[in-house]
PALUM-338736 format. One record per residue: residue in three letters; z negated, y negated, x of N, C-alpha, C in turn. Coordinates in steps of 0.2 Angstrom, whole numbers, plus 5000, padded with zeros to 4 digits. Layout:
BEGIN
ALAZYXZYXZYX/...
***
This chain:
BEGIN
UNK500050065004500050005000500049945004/UNK500449895003500549835007499949795006/UNK499849745011499249695010499249655003/UNK499849635002499849594995499749634989/UNK500049694989499949744984499149764983/UNK498849774989498149784988497749734986/UNK497949674988497549614986497649604978/UNK498249614976498449604969498049654965/UNK497949714967497549774964496849744963/UNK496549724968495849694968495749644963/UNK496249594963496249544958496249564951/UNK496649614950496749644943496049684941/UNK495749714946495149754944494549704943/UNK494549644946494149594945494149564937/UNK494849554935494949534928494649584923/UNK494749644924494449694920493749694920/UNK493349684925492649684926492449614922/UNK492749564923492549494920492649494912/UNK493049534910493249534902492949594899/UNK492649644902492349704898491649714899/UNK491349694905490649704906490249664901/UNK489649694898489249654893489049584896/UNK489149534891489149464893488449454897/UNK487849464894487249454896487149474903/UNK487349544904487249574911487649534916/UNK488349524914488749494918488549424921/UNK488349384916488049314917487449314922/UNK487049364921486449364925486649394932/UNK487049434933487249454939487649404943/UNK488049364940488349304943487849244944/UNK487349234940486949184940486449184946/UNK486249254948485749264953485949224959/UNK486549234962486749194968486849124967/UNK487049104961487149034960486448994960/UNK485949024957485348994956485048994963/UNK485149044967484849034974485248984978/UNK485848974977486248924980486048854978/UNK485948844972485648774969484948764971/UNK484548814971483848804974483848784981/UNK484148824985484148804992484448734994/UNK485048724990485348654991484948604989/UNK484548604983484148554981483548554986/UNK483248614988482748614993482848574999/UNK483448585002483648545008483748475007/UNK483948455001483948384999483248354999/UNK482748394996482048374996481748375004/UNK482048415008481748425015481948355018/UNK482548335017482748265020482248215018/UNK482048215012481648165009480948175012/UNK480748235013480048255015479948235023/UNK480448255027480448235034480548165036/UNK480948135032481048065033480448025031/UNK480148055025479548015023478948015028/UNK478948055033478448045038478547985042/UNK479247965042479347905046479047835043/UNK479147835037478947775033479147765026/UNK478947715023479147705016479847685016/UNK480047635020480747605020481247655022/UNK481047705026481547755028481647805022/UNK481047825018481147865012481547825007/UNK481447765006481947725002482647725004/UNK482747725011483447725013483847795011/UNK483447845011483747905009483947905001/UNK483547874997483747854990484347814990/UNK484347764994484947714994485647754995/UNK485647795001486247835003486347894998/UNK485847914994486047964989486647944984/UNK486747884983487247864979487947874982/UNK487947864989488547884993488647964993/UNK488147994994488148074994488448094987/UNK488248054982488448074975489248064974/UNK489448014977490247994977490548054981/UNK490348074986490648124990490648184986/UNK490148204983490048264979490448254972/UNK490548194970490948184964491648204965/UNK491948184971492648204972492748284974/UNK492248304977492248384978492148414972/UNK491748394967491748434961492348414956/UNK492648354957493248344953493748394955/UNK493948394961494448444963494248514963/UNK493648534964493348594963493348624956/UNK493048584952493048604945493748604941/UNK494148544943494748534940495248594942/UNK495248614948495648674950495348744948/UNK494648744949494348814948494348834941/UNK494248784936494248804929494948834927/UNK495448804930496148824929496348894932/UNK496048904938496148964942495849024938/UNK495249014935494949064931495249084925/UNK495549034922495949044916496649084918/UNK496949064923497549094925497449164928/UNK496849174931496649244933496549294926/UNK496249264921496149294915496849314912/UNK497349274913498049284911498349334915/UNK498049344921498449384927499049344930/UNK499049284930499549244933499249224940/UNK499349274945499049264951499349214956/UNK500049204955500449154959500249084958/UNK500249074951500049004949499348984951/UNK498849034951498149024952498149014960/UNK498549044964498449034971498748964973/UNK499248944970499548874971499048814969/UNK498648824964498248774961497648774966/UNK497348834969496848844973496948804980/UNK497548804982497748774989497848694987/UNK498148684982498248614980497548574979/UNK497048604976496348574975496048564982/UNK496048614986495748614992496048554997/UNK496648554998496948505002496848435000/UNK496948424993496848364990496148334991/UNK495648374991494948354992494848334999/UNK495148375004495048355011495348285012/UNK495948265009496248205010495848145006/UNK495548165001495148114997494448105001/UNK494248155005493648145009493748095015/UNK494348105018494548055023494647985021/UNK494847975015494847905012494147875011/UNK493647915008493047895007492647875014/UNK492847915019492547905026492747835028/UNK493447825028493747765031493447705027/UNK493447705021493247645017492447635018/UNK492047685018491347685019491147655026/UNK491547675031491347655038491547575038/UNK492147555035492347485036491847445033/UNK491647465027491147415023490447435023/UNK490247465028489547495029488947455027/UNK488947395030488347355028488347325021/UNK488947295019488947265012488847325007/UNK489047385009488947445004488147455003/UNK487847455009487147465009486747415004/UNK486947345005486647295001486847304994/UNK487447324992487647334986487247394982/UNK487047444986486747494983485947484982/UNK485747424984485047414983484647404989/UNK484847404995484447405001484147335002/UNK483547335004483147275006483247265013/UNK483047205016483147195023482747245027/UNK482147265025481847315028482047385028/UNK482447395023482747465022483447465025/UNK483747415026484447405028484547445035/UNK484147435040484347475047484347545046/UNK483847575042483847645041484347675037/UNK484547635032485147655027485747655031/UNK485947605035486547605039486547665044/UNK485947675047485947735052486147805049/UNK485847805043485947875039486647875036/UNK486847825033487447825029488047825034/UNK488047795040488547795045488747865047/UNK488247905048488347975050488548015044/UNK488248015039488448055033489248045031/UNK489447985032490147975030490648015035/UNK490448025041490848065045491048135043/UNK490548165039490648225036490948235029/UNK491148175027491448175020492048215019/UNK492548225024493148265022492948335021/UNK492648365026492448435025491948455020/UNK491548395018491048405013491348415006/UNK491848375005492248374999492548444998/UNK492948465004493248525004492848585003/UNK492248585006491748635005491548644998/UNK491448594994491248594987491848624983/UNK492448614985493048644981493048724983/UNK492948744989492948814990492348844987/UNK491748814986491148844983491348854976/UNK491648804972491748804965492348854964/UNK492848864968493348904967493148984968/UNK492648994972492449054973491949074967/UNK491549034965491149044959491649064953/UNK492149024952492549034946492949094946/UNK493049124952493349184953492849244953/UNK492249234951491749284950491449304957/UNK491549264962491249284969490649244971/UNK490149234966489649194967489249214974/UNK489249274975488849294981489049264988/UNK489749264988490049224994489949154994/UNK489949124988489849054988489049044990/UNK488649084988487949074990487849084997/UNK488149135000488049135008488249075011/UNK488849045009489048985012488548925012/UNK488348915006487948865004487248865007/UNK486948925006486248935009486148945016/UNK486648965020486648965027486648895030/UNK487048855027487048785029486348745028/UNK486148765022485448735019484948755024/UNK484848815025484348845030484348805037/UNK484948805039485148775046484848695046/UNK485048665040484848595039484048585039/UNK483748625036483048625036482748635043/UNK483048685047482748695054482948635058/UNK483548605057483748545062483348485060/UNK483148475054482848405052482248385057/UNK481748435057481148415062481348405069/UNK481848455071482048455078482448385080/UNK482848365076483248305078482848245076/UNK482448245071482048185069481548165074/UNK481148225076480548215080480548235087/UNK480848295088480948315095481448275099/UNK481948265096482448215100482448145098/UNK481948135094481748065092482348025090/UNK482748055085483348015082483247985076/UNK482547995073482447955067482847975061/UNK482947925057483347935051484047965052/UNK484347945058485047965060485048045061/UNK484448065064484348135065484448185059/UNK484148155053484248195047484948195045/UNK485248135046485948135044486448185048/UNK486348185055486648235059486548305057/UNK485948315055485748385053486148405047/UNK486148355042486548365036487248385037/UNK487648345041488348355042488548415046/UNK488048425051488248485055488148555051/UNK487648555047487448615042488048615037/UNK488248565035488848565030489448585033/UNK489548575039490148605042490148675043/UNK489548705045489448775045489548805038/UNK489348775033489448795026490148805025/UNK490548745027491248745026491648805029/UNK491448825035491748875039491648945035/UNK491048955033490849015030491149025023/UNK491248965019491548965013492248985013/UNK492548955019493248965020493349045021/UNK492949075025492949145027492849185020/UNK492449155016492349195009493049205005/UNK493549155006494149165002494549225005/UNK494349255010494749305013494549375011/UNK494049375007493749445006493749454998/UNK493549524996493449544989493949524984/UNK494549524986495149504981495149434979/UNK494749384983494849314981495549284983/UNK495649234980496349204982496249174989/UNK496749184993496749155000497049085000/UNK496649045003496948975004497448975009/UNK498048965007498648955012498948885011/UNK499048855017499348785016500048785013/UNK500448845014501048845011501048845004/UNK500448865001500448864993500248794991/UNK500148744995499948674993500548644989/UNK500448644983501048624979500848564974/UNK500848504977500648444973501148424968/UNK500948414962501448394957501048354952/UNK501448314948501148274942500848324937/UNK501148384936500848434931500148454934/UNK500148474940499548504943498948454943/UNK499148394945498648344945498348324938/UNK498848324933498548314926498048374924/UNK498248434926497748484925497148474928/UNK497148454935496548444939496148384935/UNK496448334933496148274930495848294924/UNK496148334920495848364913495248404915/UNK495248444919494748494921494148464925/UNK494348414929493848384934493648324932/UNK493948284927493648214925492948214923/UNK492748274919492048274918491548274924/UNK491748304929491348314935491348244939/UNK491948214939492048144942491548094938/UNK491648094932491248054928490548064929/UNK490248124928489548144929489348124936/UNK489648144941489348124948489548054950/UNK490048024948490247954949489747914946/UNK489647924939489147884936488447894938/UNK488347954941487647964943487547924949/UNK488047914953488047874959487847794957/UNK488247774952488147704949487547694946/UNK487247744943486647744939486047734945/UNK486147774950485647774955485547704959/UNK486147684960486247614963485947564958/UNK486147564952485847524947485047524947/UNK484847584946484147594946483747564952/UNK484047574958483747544964483747474964/UNK484347444962484347364961483847344956/UNK483747374951483247354946482547364949/UNK482447414953481747424956481647384962/UNK482147354965482147314971481547254971/UNK481547224965481047164965480347194966/UNK480247254964479547284965479347314972/UNK479847314976479747324983479947394985/UNK479847414992480147474995479747534991/UNK479147524990478747584987479047604980/UNK479247554976479547574970480247614971/UNK480647594975481247624977481147694979/UNK480647704984480447764987480247814981/UNK479847784977479547824971480047854967/UNK480547814965481047844961481547894964/UNK481647884971482047924975481647994975/UNK480947994976480648054976480648094969/UNK480548054964480548084957481248114956/UNK481748084958482448114957482548174960/UNK482248184967482348244970481948304967/UNK481348284964480948334961481248364955/UNK481548314950481848334944482448374945/UNK482848354951483448384952483348464955/UNK482748464958482548534961482448574955/UNK482048554950481848594944482448614940/UNK482948564939483548574935484048614939/UNK483948624945484448664949484448734947/UNK483848764945483848834942484248844936/UNK484148794931484548794925485348784926/UNK485448744931486148724933486548794936/UNK486148824940486348884943486448934938/UNK486048944933486148994928486748974924/UNK486848914922487448894919488148904923/UNK488048904929488648914934488848984934/UNK488349034932488449104931488849114925/UNK488849064920489149074914489949054914/UNK490049004919490648974919491249014921/UNK491249064926491749104927491849154921/UNK491349174918491349224912491749184906/UNK491549124906491849084900492649074902/UNK492849054908493549044910493949104909/UNK493749164912494049224912494249244904/UNK493649244900493749274894494049224889/UNK494049164890494449114886495149124888/UNK495349134894496049144896496249204893/UNK495849254892496049324890495949324882/UNK495849264879495749254872495149294869/UNK494649314873494049344870493549294868/UNK493649264863493249204861492549224859/UNK492449284856491749294854491249314860/UNK491549334866491249344872491049274875/UNK491449224874491249154876490749124873/UNK490749134866490149104862489549144863/UNK489549204864488949244865488649224871/UNK489049214877488749194883488449124883/UNK488749084879488549014878487849014875/UNK487749044869487049044866486549074870/UNK486749124874486249164878486049114884/UNK486449074886486249024892485848964889/UNK486048944883485648894880484848914879/UNK484848974876484149004875483749004881/UNK484049034886483649044893483448984896/UNK483948934896483848874900483348824896/UNK483348824890482848784886482148804887/UNK482048874887481348904888481148884895/UNK481548894900481448884907481248804908/UNK481648764905481448694906480848664903/UNK480748694897480048684894479448704898/UNK479548754901478948774906478948734912/UNK479548714915479548664920479248594918/UNK479348574912479148504910478348504909/UNK478048564907477348564907477048564913/UNK477348604918477048604925477148534928/UNK477748504927477848434930477348384927/UNK477248394921476748344918476048344921/UNK475748404922475148414924475048414932/UNK475648424935475648424942475948364945/UNK476048314941476548254944476248224950/UNK475548204950475248164956475348204962/UNK475148274962475148314967475848324970/UNK476348324966477048334968477348274972/UNK477148214969477448154972477048144979/UNK476448164979476048154985476248194991/UNK476648254989476848294995477348254999/UNK477748214996478248175000477948115003/UNK477548075000477248015003476548005001/UNK476147985006475447975004475247905002/UNK475747865002475647795000475447784993/UNK474847754992474547754985475047724980/UNK475347674982475847634978476447684976/UNK476647714980477247764979476947814974/UNK476347844975476147894971475947864964/UNK475747804963475647774956476247764953/UNK476747734956477447734953477747794951/UNK477747844956478047904955477747954950/UNK477047954949476747994945476947984937/UNK476947914936477047904929477847914927/UNK478247894932478947904931479147984930/UNK478848024934478948094933478648124926/UNK478148094924477848124917478348094912/UNK478548034912479048014907479648064907/UNK479948074913480548124913480348194910/UNK479748214911479548284908479648284901/UNK479548224897479548224890480248254887/UNK480748234890481448244888481748304892/UNK481448334897481748384901481948444898/UNK481648474892481948534889482548524886/UNK482748454884483448444881484048454886/UNK483848454892484448454897484848514897/UNK484448574895484848634895485448634890/UNK485248614884485848604879486348564881/UNK486148504884486648454886487148484892/UNK486848514896487248544902487648604900/UNK487448644896487848704894488348684890/UNK488248634885488848614881489348584886/UNK489148544891489648514895490048564899/UNK489648614902489948664906490548704902/UNK490348724896490848754892491448714890/UNK491348654888491948614886492348604892/UNK492048594898492448584904492848644906/UNK492548704906492848764908493448784904/UNK493348774897493948794893494448744892/UNK494448684895494948634896494848584890/UNK494348574887494248514883493948454886/UNK494448424890494348374895494048314893/UNK494348284887494048224884493348224882/UNK493248274878492548284875492048304881/UNK492248344886491848354891491648294895/UNK492148244896492048184900491648144896/UNK491648134890491148094886490448124887/UNK490448184887489748214887489448204894/UNK489948214899489748204906489548134908/UNK489848084904489648014905489047994902/UNK488848024897488348004892487647994896/UNK487348044899486648054901486547994906/UNK486947994911486747944917487247884917/UNK487647884912488147824912488147784906/UNK488447804901488547774895487847744892/UNK487347784893486747764890486247744895/UNK486147774901485647754905485747694909/UNK486347674911486447614914486347554910/UNK486547544904486347484900485647484898/UNK485347544897484647554895484147524901/UNK484347544907483947524913483947454914/UNK484547424913484647354914484247314909/UNK484347334902484047294897483247304897/UNK483047364898482347384897481947354903/UNK482247354909481947324915481847254914/UNK482347224911482247144910481747134905/UNK481647174900481147164894480447194896/UNK480447244900479747284900479547294908/UNK479947264912479747274919479847344922/UNK479447364926479547434929479447484924/UNK479047474919479047524914479747544911/UNK480147484910480747494907481247544911/UNK481147534918481547584922481247654921/UNK480647664921480347734920480547764914/UNK480647734908480747764902481447764900/UNK481947734904482647734903482947804903/UNK482747844908483047914908482847964902/UNK482247964900482048004894482447984888/UNK482447914887482847894881483547904881/UNK483847904887484547924888484647994886/UNK484148034888484248104887484248124880/UNK483848094876483748104869484448084865/UNK484748024867485348004864485948054866/UNK485948074872486448124875486348194871/UNK485748214870485648274866485948274859/UNK485948214856486248204849486948204850/UNK487248174855487948174856488248244857/UNK487848284861488048344863488148394857/UNK487648384852487648424846488348414842/UNK488548344841489148324838489748354841/UNK489748344848490348364851490448444851/UNK489948474853489948544853490048584847/UNK489848554841489948584835490748584833/UNK491148534835491848534834492148584839/UNK491948594845492248644849492048714847/UNK491448734844491348794842491748814835/UNK491848754831492248764825492948784827/UNK493248754832493948764834493948834837/UNK493448854841493448924844493448974838/UNK493048964833492949014828493649024824/UNK494048964824494648964820495149004824/UNK495148994831495649034835495449104836/UNK494749124835494549194836494749224829/UNK494849194824495049224818495749244818/UNK496149204821496849214823496949274827/UNK496549284832496649334837496249394835/UNK495949394829495649454826494949464829/UNK494549414832493949424835493949474840/UNK494349464845494349514851493649514854/UNK493449574856492849584860492949574867/
***
């Protein structure tokens, strides 16, 4: 059997597995590696905040400032990764392997080029960008040192996110996990070494991040060569208006979510700036803590996405719906537990990162407010993931923009003006409640349409 024939056979076997294995069992098997990936990635984001926090409050705040730039880099990685990955999973479900291969290569190369653009623009406008994102004069030197290094890794960071997502959407979550977690563990080891032993300060944390991300990139690229995964071949790079429209439809929700996440973080920092470095540092810490807790739920949902894409492509709509409701139930129960723990352990969690009494005071109340609406995020996220995976790009984009964009940004501006720092602290939970209602309305229409299609296809299992 030739190499290509053997590769095709493995791909066909994967399609059978993804469309016939019991949904709950399949989601759990795929979710295990993605949960580990999300937890470790979130943990090493927290590690940067923890180790830099030992330098000082202004250095901690600088990490929060640069988080907006990291979010932009991630936004383009997820844009091309989800935009190509969603389509790849549907085409694999249809057993159209040639088109899937061309889209995989197109998404990968396009992301690398976009990363080069981000790097160039960011380095040219480094200082103005730091001020724009909320840096104070005392935060500025740390922010410039950290951001200047992070931007150097933008090209392969965006490309690595594409590889990670494409592997997940092909049902190879284990290889995606190996790539991400290896880099994350390396980053955690390098942080104290570069920051303290080599006395590189904040820049040491940034060098640790981009070096570990490069290792992840290499391992993820290797993962595309095994287990019947689509090989990334430059000759398959096939840019066209049609393919970029498909990427835009599937990736716009991620770009909106991550991009507006960056804007909302910058906006929050700007609103918090009058209250000093401690306020910005506190909000940065709370963001890391809530992202860590939510990462388990997000990882579980990522186990659903390839199941959703393959089965939607194969017109097995009842399996898609079954998987969706299973994920909603599990994620809601989990987040409720995390909200209870976060409420009662808020002060201790914040103090782990910074012993500054003012940071602890600001952060404790902020974390407790966010715990109030935390259980609602499971429904919001699962609705968004399903809409995006099955190609409902417009509704998925609205959903993606709602929580940290359409509602949070105006709320934090208006409420901070009227209520001071309390307004900043309550903006996210209020935005979550409104987004939850919007998700009910949008997802109801998607489920109704799927029921209609399922009846046409005779409710395939």
